[in-house]
N, CA, C, O and CB atoms as a CASP TS submission, in Angstrom:
PFRMAT TS
TARGET T0000
AUTHOR 0000-0000-0000
METHOD Language model
MODEL 1
PARENT N/A
ATOM      1  N   MET     1     -81.512   3.330  64.474  1.00  0.00           N
ATOM      2  CA  MET     1     -81.568   1.824  63.581  1.00  0.00           C
ATOM      3  C   MET     1     -82.704   0.192  64.383  1.00  0.00           C
ATOM      4  O   MET     1     -82.502  -0.467  65.404  1.00  0.00           O
ATOM      5  CB  MET     1     -79.431   1.234  63.585  1.00  0.00           C
ATOM      6  N   MET     2     -83.449   0.126  63.678  1.00  0.00           N
ATOM      7  CA  MET     2     -84.648  -0.777  63.698  1.00  0.00           C
ATOM      8  C   MET     2     -83.660  -2.394  64.004  1.00  0.00           C
ATOM      9  O   MET     2     -82.918  -2.884  63.152  1.00  0.00           O
ATOM     10  CB  MET     2     -85.721  -0.641  61.893  1.00  0.00           C
ATOM     11  N   GLY     3     -83.802  -2.751  64.840  1.00  0.00           N
ATOM     12  CA  GLY     3     -83.598  -4.460  65.623  1.00  0.00           C
ATOM     13  C   GLY     3     -83.525  -5.252  64.425  1.00  0.00           C
ATOM     14  O   GLY     3     -82.676  -4.759  63.683  1.00  0.00           O
ATOM     15  N   LYS     4     -84.018  -6.192  63.965  1.00  0.00           N
ATOM     16  CA  LYS     4     -83.960  -8.335  63.328  1.00  0.00           C
ATOM     17  C   LYS     4     -84.670  -7.866  64.192  1.00  0.00           C
ATOM     18  O   LYS     4     -85.150  -6.787  63.845  1.00  0.00           O
ATOM     19  CB  LYS     4     -82.637 -10.040  63.369  1.00  0.00           C
ATOM     20  N   GLN     5     -85.033  -8.278  65.430  1.00  0.00           N
ATOM     21  CA  GLN     5     -86.704  -8.705  65.026  1.00  0.00           C
ATOM     22  C   GLN     5     -87.868  -7.678  65.557  1.00  0.00           C
ATOM     23  O   GLN     5     -89.057  -7.913  65.771  1.00  0.00           O
ATOM     24  CB  GLN     5     -87.133 -10.295  65.799  1.00  0.00           C
ATOM     25  N   ASN     6     -87.275  -6.707  65.670  1.00  0.00           N
ATOM     26  CA  ASN     6     -88.254  -5.229  65.633  1.00  0.00           C
ATOM     27  C   ASN     6     -88.542  -5.816  63.655  1.00  0.00           C
ATOM     28  O   ASN     6     -89.348  -6.745  63.709  1.00  0.00           O
ATOM     29  CB  ASN     6     -86.939  -2.951  66.099  1.00  0.00           C
ATOM     30  N   LYS     7     -88.357  -5.691  62.963  1.00  0.00           N
ATOM     31  CA  LYS     7     -88.291  -5.633  61.672  1.00  0.00           C
ATOM     32  C   LYS     7     -88.872  -6.730  60.925  1.00  0.00           C
ATOM     33  O   LYS     7     -89.390  -6.485  59.835  1.00  0.00           O
ATOM     34  CB  LYS     7     -87.088  -5.474  61.365  1.00  0.00           C
ATOM     35  N   ARG     8     -88.844  -8.081  61.450  1.00  0.00           N
ATOM     36  CA  ARG     8     -89.112  -9.481  61.068  1.00  0.00           C
ATOM     37  C   ARG     8     -90.781  -9.103  62.017  1.00  0.00           C
ATOM     38  O   ARG     8     -91.905  -9.216  61.529  1.00  0.00           O
ATOM     39  CB  ARG     8     -87.672 -10.999  61.757  1.00  0.00           C
ATOM     40  N   GLU     9     -90.475  -8.695  63.311  1.00  0.00           N
ATOM     41  CA  GLU     9     -91.508  -8.318  63.187  1.00  0.00           C
ATOM     42  C   GLU     9     -92.959  -7.398  62.674  1.00  0.00           C
ATOM     43  O   GLU     9     -93.990  -8.033  62.898  1.00  0.00           O
ATOM     44  CB  GLU     9     -91.264  -8.398  63.629  1.00  0.00           C
ATOM     45  N   GLN    10     -93.125  -6.378  62.197  1.00  0.00           N
ATOM     46  CA  GLN    10     -93.227  -4.986  61.031  1.00  0.00           C
ATOM     47  C   GLN    10     -93.488  -6.871  59.623  1.00  0.00           C
ATOM     48  O   GLN    10     -93.119  -6.547  58.494  1.00  0.00           O
ATOM     49  CB  GLN    10     -90.721  -3.270  60.807  1.00  0.00           C
ATOM     50  N   VAL    11     -93.585  -7.170  59.632  1.00  0.00           N
ATOM     51  CA  VAL    11     -93.351  -7.631  58.318  1.00  0.00           C
ATOM     52  C   VAL    11     -94.237  -8.721  58.549  1.00  0.00           C
ATOM     53  O   VAL    11     -95.186  -9.059  57.841  1.00  0.00           O
ATOM     54  CB  VAL    11     -91.842  -7.951  57.833  1.00  0.00           C
ATOM     55  N   ARG    12     -93.941  -9.105  59.335  1.00  0.00           N
ATOM     56  CA  ARG    12     -95.713 -10.128  59.629  1.00  0.00           C
ATOM     57  C   ARG    12     -96.992  -9.524  60.151  1.00  0.00           C
ATOM     58  O   ARG    12     -98.172  -9.637  59.819  1.00  0.00           O
ATOM     59  CB  ARG    12     -95.614 -11.355  60.900  1.00  0.00           C
ATOM     60  N   ARG    13     -96.531  -9.033  60.823  1.00  0.00           N
ATOM     61  CA  ARG    13     -97.919  -7.509  61.026  1.00  0.00           C
ATOM     62  C   ARG    13     -98.857  -7.130  59.219  1.00  0.00           C
ATOM     63  O   ARG    13    -100.064  -7.288  59.032  1.00  0.00           O
ATOM     64  CB  ARG    13     -96.551  -5.277  61.591  1.00  0.00           C
ATOM     65  N   ARG    14     -97.765  -6.593  58.090  1.00  0.00           N
ATOM     66  CA  ARG    14     -97.762  -6.101  56.976  1.00  0.00           C
ATOM     67  C   ARG    14     -98.389  -7.575  56.363  1.00  0.00           C
ATOM     68  O   ARG    14     -99.576  -7.509  56.044  1.00  0.00           O
ATOM     69  CB  ARG    14     -96.287  -5.433  56.496  1.00  0.00           C
ATOM     70  N   LEU    15     -97.954  -8.429  56.236  1.00  0.00           N
ATOM     71  CA  LEU    15     -98.115  -9.365  56.299  1.00  0.00           C
ATOM     72  C   LEU    15     -99.640 -10.108  56.350  1.00  0.00           C
ATOM     73  O   LEU    15    -100.333 -10.450  55.393  1.00  0.00           O
ATOM     74  CB  LEU    15     -97.381  -9.444  57.068  1.00  0.00           C
ATOM     75  N   LYS    16     -99.916 -10.235  57.775  1.00  0.00           N
ATOM     76  CA  LYS    16    -101.436 -10.767  58.127  1.00  0.00           C
ATOM     77  C   LYS    16    -102.443  -9.441  57.774  1.00  0.00           C
ATOM     78  O   LYS    16    -103.654  -9.655  57.740  1.00  0.00           O
ATOM     79  CB  LYS    16    -101.592 -11.267  60.003  1.00  0.00           C
ATOM     80  N   ALA    17    -101.891  -7.966  57.493  1.00  0.00           N
ATOM     81  CA  ALA    17    -102.702  -6.918  57.534  1.00  0.00           C
ATOM     82  C   ALA    17    -103.309  -7.425  56.012  1.00  0.00           C
ATOM     83  O   ALA    17    -104.518  -7.611  55.874  1.00  0.00           O
ATOM     84  CB  ALA    17    -101.916  -5.315  57.771  1.00  0.00           C
ATOM     85  N   LEU    18    -102.471  -7.603  55.032  1.00  0.00           N
ATOM     86  CA  LEU    18    -102.450  -7.783  53.608  1.00  0.00           C
ATOM     87  C   LEU    18    -103.490  -9.247  53.166  1.00  0.00           C
ATOM     88  O   LEU    18    -104.045  -9.447  52.085  1.00  0.00           O
ATOM     89  CB  LEU    18    -100.707  -7.964  53.166  1.00  0.00           C
ATOM     90  N   GLY    19    -103.507 -10.275  54.620  1.00  0.00           N
ATOM     91  CA  GLY    19    -104.144 -11.187  54.218  1.00  0.00           C
ATOM     92  C   GLY    19    -102.842 -12.323  53.758  1.00  0.00           C
ATOM     93  O   GLY    19    -103.283 -13.275  53.114  1.00  0.00           O
ATOM     94  N   LEU    20    -102.073 -12.337  53.878  1.00  0.00           N
ATOM     95  CA  LEU    20    -100.854 -12.095  52.788  1.00  0.00           C
ATOM     96  C   LEU    20     -99.837 -13.150  54.253  1.00  0.00           C
ATOM     97  O   LEU    20     -98.609 -13.066  54.294  1.00  0.00           O
ATOM     98  CB  LEU    20    -100.248  -9.699  52.269  1.00  0.00           C
ATOM     99  N   ALA    21    -100.341 -13.719  54.914  1.00  0.00           N
ATOM    100  CA  ALA    21     -99.573 -14.605  56.759  1.00  0.00           C
ATOM    101  C   ALA    21     -99.638 -16.111  56.022  1.00  0.00           C
ATOM    102  O   ALA    21    -100.650 -16.479  55.426  1.00  0.00           O
ATOM    103  CB  ALA    21    -101.099 -14.554  58.913  1.00  0.00           C
ATOM    104  N   ALA    22     -98.795 -16.684  56.104  1.00  0.00           N
ATOM    105  CA  ALA    22     -99.376 -17.457  56.464  1.00  0.00           C
ATOM    106  C   ALA    22     -98.961 -19.168  56.937  1.00  0.00           C
ATOM    107  O   ALA    22     -98.826 -20.280  56.427  1.00  0.00           O
ATOM    108  CB  ALA    22    -100.077 -17.219  55.646  1.00  0.00           C
ATOM    109  N   PRO    23     -98.888 -18.570  58.082  1.00  0.00           N
ATOM    110  CA  PRO    23     -97.715 -19.284  59.432  1.00  0.00           C
ATOM    111  C   PRO    23     -97.816 -20.924  59.281  1.00  0.00           C
ATOM    112  O   PRO    23     -98.945 -21.406  59.373  1.00  0.00           O
ATOM    113  CB  PRO    23     -98.347 -18.826  61.444  1.00  0.00           C
ATOM    114  N   ALA    24     -96.700 -21.806  59.055  1.00  0.00           N
ATOM    115  CA  ALA    24     -96.778 -22.995  59.062  1.00  0.00           C
ATOM    116  C   ALA    24     -97.195 -23.887  60.076  1.00  0.00           C
ATOM    117  O   ALA    24     -96.139 -24.004  60.696  1.00  0.00           O
ATOM    118  CB  ALA    24     -95.897 -23.231  58.767  1.00  0.00           C
ATOM    119  N   PRO    25     -98.166 -24.724  60.772  1.00  0.00           N
ATOM    120  CA  PRO    25     -98.587 -25.187  61.876  1.00  0.00           C
ATOM    121  C   PRO    25     -96.697 -25.849  62.277  1.00  0.00           C
ATOM    122  O   PRO    25     -95.849 -26.145  61.435  1.00  0.00           O
ATOM    123  CB  PRO    25    -100.166 -26.405  61.614  1.00  0.00           C
ATOM    124  N   ARG    26     -96.516 -25.914  64.214  1.00  0.00           N
ATOM    125  CA  ARG    26     -95.273 -26.671  64.136  1.00  0.00           C
ATOM    126  C   ARG    26     -95.975 -28.092  65.201  1.00  0.00           C
ATOM    127  O   ARG    26     -96.385 -28.178  66.358  1.00  0.00           O
ATOM    128  CB  ARG    26     -93.654 -25.594  64.855  1.00  0.00           C
ATOM    129  N   LYS    27     -95.879 -28.653  64.515  1.00  0.00           N
ATOM    130  CA  LYS    27     -95.770 -29.339  65.969  1.00  0.00           C
ATOM    131  C   LYS    27     -94.972 -29.919  66.993  1.00  0.00           C
ATOM    132  O   LYS    27     -93.753 -29.750  67.031  1.00  0.00           O
ATOM    133  CB  LYS    27     -96.221 -30.027  65.958  1.00  0.00           C
ATOM    134  N   ARG    28     -95.778 -30.780  68.056  1.00  0.00           N
ATOM    135  CA  ARG    28     -94.180 -30.799  68.876  1.00  0.00           C
ATOM    136  C   ARG    28     -93.048 -31.352  69.162  1.00  0.00           C
ATOM    137  O   ARG    28     -92.107 -30.831  69.760  1.00  0.00           O
ATOM    138  CB  ARG    28     -94.145 -30.785  69.689  1.00  0.00           C
ATOM    139  N   ARG    29     -93.166 -32.977  68.514  1.00  0.00           N
ATOM    140  CA  ARG    29     -92.828 -33.342  68.246  1.00  0.00           C
ATOM    141  C   ARG    29     -92.115 -33.701  66.269  1.00  0.00           C
ATOM    142  O   ARG    29     -92.969 -33.875  65.401  1.00  0.00           O
ATOM    143  CB  ARG    29     -93.386 -33.633  69.081  1.00  0.00           C
ATOM    144  N   VAL    30     -90.547 -33.756  65.860  1.00  0.00           N
ATOM    145  CA  VAL    30     -90.693 -34.359  65.226  1.00  0.00           C
ATOM    146  C   VAL    30     -90.519 -35.895  65.011  1.00  0.00           C
ATOM    147  O   VAL    30     -90.242 -36.587  65.991  1.00  0.00           O
ATOM    148  CB  VAL    30     -90.377 -33.789  64.791  1.00  0.00           C
ATOM    149  N   PRO    31     -90.632 -36.328  64.075  1.00  0.00           N
ATOM    150  CA  PRO    31     -91.108 -37.354  64.100  1.00  0.00           C
ATOM    151  C   PRO    31     -89.792 -38.637  63.696  1.00  0.00           C
ATOM    152  O   PRO    31     -88.847 -38.486  62.921  1.00  0.00           O
ATOM    153  CB  PRO    31     -92.351 -37.150  63.189  1.00  0.00           C
ATOM    154  N   SER    32     -90.030 -39.470  64.250  1.00  0.00           N
ATOM    155  CA  SER    32     -88.808 -40.808  64.683  1.00  0.00           C
ATOM    156  C   SER    32     -88.222 -41.187  62.666  1.00  0.00           C
ATOM    157  O   SER    32     -89.001 -41.272  61.717  1.00  0.00           O
ATOM    158  CB  SER    32     -90.100 -42.947  65.832  1.00  0.00           C
ATOM    159  N   ARG    33     -87.100 -41.292  62.624  1.00  0.00           N
ATOM    160  CA  ARG    33     -86.551 -41.341  61.088  1.00  0.00           C
ATOM    161  C   ARG    33     -87.296 -42.910  60.495  1.00  0.00           C
ATOM    162  O   ARG    33     -87.328 -43.318  59.334  1.00  0.00           O
ATOM    163  CB  ARG    33     -84.450 -41.378  61.058  1.00  0.00           C
ATOM    164  N   ASP    34     -87.730 -43.429  61.480  1.00  0.00           N
ATOM    165  CA  ASP    34     -88.886 -44.874  60.706  1.00  0.00           C
ATOM    166  C   ASP    34     -90.198 -44.826  60.061  1.00  0.00           C
ATOM    167  O   ASP    34     -90.756 -45.379  59.114  1.00  0.00           O
ATOM    168  CB  ASP    34     -89.397 -45.879  61.752  1.00  0.00           C
ATOM    169  N   ALA    35     -90.523 -43.769  61.128  1.00  0.00           N
ATOM    170  CA  ALA    35     -92.009 -42.739  61.015  1.00  0.00           C
ATOM    171  C   ALA    35     -91.901 -42.013  60.258  1.00  0.00           C
ATOM    172  O   ALA    35     -92.999 -41.545  59.954  1.00  0.00           O
ATOM    173  CB  ALA    35     -92.506 -41.883  62.053  1.00  0.00           C
ATOM    174  N   ALA    36     -90.352 -41.223  59.211  1.00  0.00           N
ATOM    175  CA  ALA    36     -90.352 -40.735  58.414  1.00  0.00           C
ATOM    176  C   ALA    36     -90.665 -41.771  57.474  1.00  0.00           C
ATOM    177  O   ALA    36     -91.743 -41.794  56.881  1.00  0.00           O
ATOM    178  CB  ALA    36     -89.436 -40.044  58.381  1.00  0.00           C
ATOM    179  N   ILE    37     -89.798 -42.597  57.319  1.00  0.00           N
ATOM    180  CA  ILE    37     -89.870 -43.590  55.892  1.00  0.00           C
ATOM    181  C   ILE    37     -91.209 -44.213  55.735  1.00  0.00           C
ATOM    182  O   ILE    37     -91.721 -44.261  54.616  1.00  0.00           O
ATOM    183  CB  ILE    37     -88.758 -44.926  55.914  1.00  0.00           C
ATOM    184  N   ALA    38     -91.914 -44.775  56.955  1.00  0.00           N
ATOM    185  CA  ALA    38     -92.924 -45.173  56.843  1.00  0.00           C
ATOM    186  C   ALA    38     -94.503 -45.038  56.530  1.00  0.00           C
ATOM    187  O   ALA    38     -95.543 -45.696  56.512  1.00  0.00           O
ATOM    188  CB  ALA    38     -92.725 -45.392  57.395  1.00  0.00           C
ATOM    189  N   THR    39     -93.755 -43.161  56.188  1.00  0.00           N
ATOM    190  CA  THR    39     -95.251 -42.033  55.651  1.00  0.00           C
ATOM    191  C   THR    39     -94.876 -41.820  54.278  1.00  0.00           C
ATOM    192  O   THR    39     -95.638 -41.504  53.365  1.00  0.00           O
ATOM    193  CB  THR    39     -95.467 -40.194  56.520  1.00  0.00           C
ATOM    194  N   THR    40     -93.448 -42.052  54.202  1.00  0.00           N
ATOM    195  CA  THR    40     -93.241 -41.828  52.746  1.00  0.00           C
ATOM    196  C   THR    40     -93.652 -42.951  51.684  1.00  0.00           C
ATOM    197  O   THR    40     -94.168 -42.671  50.602  1.00  0.00           O
ATOM    198  CB  THR    40     -91.809 -41.570  52.574  1.00  0.00           C
ATOM    199  N   ARG    41     -93.405 -44.088  52.056  1.00  0.00           N
ATOM    200  CA  ARG    41     -93.933 -45.209  51.560  1.00  0.00           C
ATOM    201  C   ARG    41     -94.293 -45.710  50.206  1.00  0.00           C
ATOM    202  O   ARG    41     -95.246 -46.483  50.304  1.00  0.00           O
ATOM    203  CB  ARG    41     -94.778 -45.261  52.090  1.00  0.00           C
ATOM    204  N   GLY    42     -93.943 -45.581  49.142  1.00  0.00           N
ATOM    205  CA  GLY    42     -94.990 -46.347  47.905  1.00  0.00           C
ATOM    206  C   GLY    42     -95.115 -44.643  47.472  1.00  0.00           C
ATOM    207  O   GLY    42     -95.466 -44.247  46.361  1.00  0.00           O
ATOM    208  N   ALA    43     -94.872 -44.081  48.219  1.00  0.00           N
ATOM    209  CA  ALA    43     -94.662 -42.751  47.131  1.00  0.00           C
ATOM    210  C   ALA    43     -94.029 -42.333  45.867  1.00  0.00           C
ATOM    211  O   ALA    43     -94.280 -41.309  45.231  1.00  0.00           O
ATOM    212  CB  ALA    43     -94.170 -41.975  47.635  1.00  0.00           C
ATOM    213  N   GLY    44     -92.966 -43.485  45.514  1.00  0.00           N
ATOM    214  CA  GLY    44     -92.184 -43.320  43.847  1.00  0.00           C
ATOM    215  C   GLY    44     -93.065 -44.405  43.450  1.00  0.00           C
ATOM    216  O   GLY    44     -93.006 -44.419  42.221  1.00  0.00           O
ATOM    217  N   THR    45     -93.889 -45.366  43.862  1.00  0.00           N
ATOM    218  CA  THR    45     -94.153 -46.201  43.270  1.00  0.00           C
ATOM    219  C   THR    45     -95.520 -45.211  42.546  1.00  0.00           C
ATOM    220  O   THR    45     -95.532 -44.962  41.341  1.00  0.00           O
ATOM    221  CB  THR    45     -94.258 -47.570  44.143  1.00  0.00           C
ATOM    222  N   ALA    46     -96.395 -44.823  43.309  1.00  0.00           N
ATOM    223  CA  ALA    46     -97.107 -44.548  42.770  1.00  0.00           C
ATOM    224  C   ALA    46     -97.198 -42.939  41.841  1.00  0.00           C
ATOM    225  O   ALA    46     -98.187 -42.617  41.183  1.00  0.00           O
ATOM    226  CB  ALA    46     -97.819 -44.905  43.619  1.00  0.00           C
ATOM    227  N   ALA    47     -96.161 -42.233  41.956  1.00  0.00           N
ATOM    228  CA  ALA    47     -95.792 -41.892  41.191  1.00  0.00           C
ATOM    229  C   ALA    47     -95.555 -42.105  39.576  1.00  0.00           C
ATOM    230  O   ALA    47     -96.041 -41.683  38.527  1.00  0.00           O
ATOM    231  CB  ALA    47     -95.295 -41.823  41.722  1.00  0.00           C
ATOM    232  N   SER    48     -94.443 -43.075  40.029  1.00  0.00           N
ATOM    233  CA  SER    48     -94.080 -43.653  38.281  1.00  0.00           C
ATOM    234  C   SER    48     -95.094 -43.916  37.973  1.00  0.00           C
ATOM    235  O   SER    48     -95.365 -43.516  36.841  1.00  0.00           O
ATOM    236  CB  SER    48     -93.161 -44.937  37.852  1.00  0.00           C
ATOM    237  N   ASP    49     -96.414 -44.825  38.832  1.00  0.00           N
ATOM    238  CA  ASP    49     -97.289 -45.328  37.807  1.00  0.00           C
ATOM    239  C   ASP    49     -98.130 -44.175  37.714  1.00  0.00           C
ATOM    240  O   ASP    49     -99.274 -44.583  37.514  1.00  0.00           O
ATOM    241  CB  ASP    49     -98.046 -46.693  38.109  1.00  0.00           C
ATOM    242  N   ALA    50     -98.098 -42.831  37.769  1.00  0.00           N
ATOM    243  CA  ALA    50     -99.222 -41.834  37.259  1.00  0.00           C
ATOM    244  C   ALA    50     -98.275 -41.325  36.509  1.00  0.00           C
ATOM    245  O   ALA    50     -98.756 -40.845  35.483  1.00  0.00           O
ATOM    246  CB  ALA    50    -100.087 -40.770  38.259  1.00  0.00           C
ATOM    247  N   LEU    51     -96.914 -41.202  36.590  1.00  0.00           N
ATOM    248  CA  LEU    51     -95.850 -40.822  34.606  1.00  0.00           C
ATOM    249  C   LEU    51     -96.485 -42.033  33.723  1.00  0.00           C
ATOM    250  O   LEU    51     -96.962 -41.607  32.671  1.00  0.00           O
ATOM    251  CB  LEU    51     -93.308 -41.233  34.566  1.00  0.00           C
ATOM    252  N   ARG    52     -96.595 -43.336  33.884  1.00  0.00           N
ATOM    253  CA  ARG    52     -97.096 -44.392  32.990  1.00  0.00           C
ATOM    254  C   ARG    52     -98.627 -44.170  32.588  1.00  0.00           C
ATOM    255  O   ARG    52     -98.842 -44.071  31.380  1.00  0.00           O
ATOM    256  CB  ARG    52     -96.916 -45.793  33.706  1.00  0.00           C
ATOM    257  N   SER    53     -99.194 -44.123  33.040  1.00  0.00           N
ATOM    258  CA  SER    53    -100.269 -44.057  32.707  1.00  0.00           C
ATOM    259  C   SER    53    -100.894 -42.436  32.587  1.00  0.00           C
ATOM    260  O   SER    53    -102.113 -42.383  32.426  1.00  0.00           O
ATOM    261  CB  SER    53    -100.852 -44.942  33.576  1.00  0.00           C
ATOM    262  N   GLU    54    -100.071 -40.970  32.661  1.00  0.00           N
ATOM    263  CA  GLU    54    -100.048 -40.274  31.925  1.00  0.00           C
ATOM    264  C   GLU    54     -98.943 -40.885  30.279  1.00  0.00           C
ATOM    265  O   GLU    54     -99.353 -40.316  29.267  1.00  0.00           O
ATOM    266  CB  GLU    54     -99.701 -39.096  32.854  1.00  0.00           C
ATOM    267  N   ARG    55     -98.294 -41.418  30.129  1.00  0.00           N
ATOM    268  CA  ARG    55     -97.461 -41.727  28.918  1.00  0.00           C
ATOM    269  C   ARG    55     -98.834 -42.337  28.229  1.00  0.00           C
ATOM    270  O   ARG    55     -99.334 -42.213  27.111  1.00  0.00           O
ATOM    271  CB  ARG    55     -95.938 -42.877  29.148  1.00  0.00           C
ATOM    272  N   ALA    56     -99.118 -42.884  29.140  1.00  0.00           N
ATOM    273  CA  ALA    56     -99.540 -44.761  27.754  1.00  0.00           C
ATOM    274  C   ALA    56    -101.274 -43.616  26.978  1.00  0.00           C
ATOM    275  O   ALA    56    -101.927 -44.093  26.050  1.00  0.00           O
ATOM    276  CB  ALA    56    -100.614 -47.656  29.564  1.00  0.00           C
ATOM    277  N   ARG    57    -101.572 -42.524  27.474  1.00  0.00           N
ATOM    278  CA  ARG    57    -102.428 -41.862  27.123  1.00  0.00           C
ATOM    279  C   ARG    57    -101.761 -41.011  26.199  1.00  0.00           C
ATOM    280  O   ARG    57    -102.776 -40.384  25.898  1.00  0.00           O
ATOM    281  CB  ARG    57    -103.092 -41.350  28.105  1.00  0.00           C
ATOM    282  N   ARG    58    -101.095 -40.614  25.678  1.00  0.00           N
ATOM    283  CA  ARG    58    -100.809 -40.233  24.375  1.00  0.00           C
ATOM    284  C   ARG    58    -100.232 -40.279  23.416  1.00  0.00           C
ATOM    285  O   ARG    58    -100.540 -39.548  22.474  1.00  0.00           O
ATOM    286  CB  ARG    58    -100.712 -39.714  24.289  1.00  0.00           C
TER
END
């Protein structure tokens, strides 16, 4: 019986061979709570403005 780790490696190799592997880049450190909030600040307003603009065109 194949171990769980071996099975994962086999799947990874198969995906890579098919050109379907897309490993996510890993950051070294997790951003602080304040940094995460600062990064997303204004996103809600931008989305609301985009929806309002799209609806106005209809």
